[in-house]
C-alpha positions as MATLAB code, in Angstrom:
seq = 'MAKTNSVRFRDFYNDNVTPAERAKIECEVELIGKSIDGRESKRLTQGQLAEVIDGDTEAGGNFGQ';
ca = [
     203.658   99.774  218.565;
     203.521  103.550  218.908;
     201.559  105.040  221.741;
     198.720  107.326  220.652;
     197.361  110.323  222.494;
     193.713  109.376  222.217;
     190.948  110.898  224.274;
     187.589  109.282  224.855;
     184.711  111.308  223.465;
     182.978  111.461  226.837;
     186.112  112.904  228.455;
     186.558  115.449  225.670;
     182.869  116.427  225.845;
     182.895  116.824  229.619;
     186.185  118.745  229.684;
     185.867  120.987  226.615;
     182.216  121.654  225.812;
     180.639  124.563  227.670;
     177.202  124.289  229.296;
     175.781  126.588  226.602;
     177.229  124.397  223.848;
     175.858  121.284  225.567;
     172.387  122.832  225.749;
     172.515  123.651  222.040;
     173.665  120.133  221.174;
     170.963  118.555  223.338;
     168.316  120.753  221.689;
     169.525  119.786  218.210;
     169.558  116.084  219.126;
     165.999  116.330  220.474;
     164.813  118.163  217.350;
     166.409  115.564  215.075;
     164.803  112.777  217.108;
     161.360  114.371  216.855;
     161.841  114.862  213.120;
     162.677  111.169  212.715;
     159.710  110.131  214.860;
     157.371  112.297  212.782;
     158.705  110.925  209.501;
     158.384  107.354  210.729;
     154.853  107.928  212.053;
     153.858  109.011  208.533;
     155.661  105.910  207.178;
     157.901  108.032  204.950;
     161.401  107.119  203.870;
     164.056  109.821  204.009;
     163.841  110.071  200.220;
     160.066  110.504  200.287;
     160.342  113.203  202.941;
     162.935  115.024  200.834;
     160.532  114.964  197.881;
     157.708  116.354  200.041;
     159.924  119.123  201.404;
     161.349  120.035  197.996;
     157.891  120.060  196.407;
     156.374  122.206  199.144;
     159.303  124.614  199.148;
     158.818  125.227  195.452;
     155.058  125.560  195.907;
     155.326  128.178  198.618;
     156.255  126.354  201.806;
     153.054  124.567  202.807;
     154.900  121.684  204.481;
     152.950  120.184  207.350;
     149.607  121.722  206.522;
];
């Protein structure tokens, strides 16, 4: 069996991702989580949310009002 040069994600992340990049990633993860929580609290599927967003975008961007 050939030996592979694999690196665990955690090691790669800790060794190669700058603090600024980590902050951006953490912000994006938090935003995605809040978006999911909001969708679920309204009992919308992803497909239903997409329809709401597409409809409101075409109507002038009244999403969330």
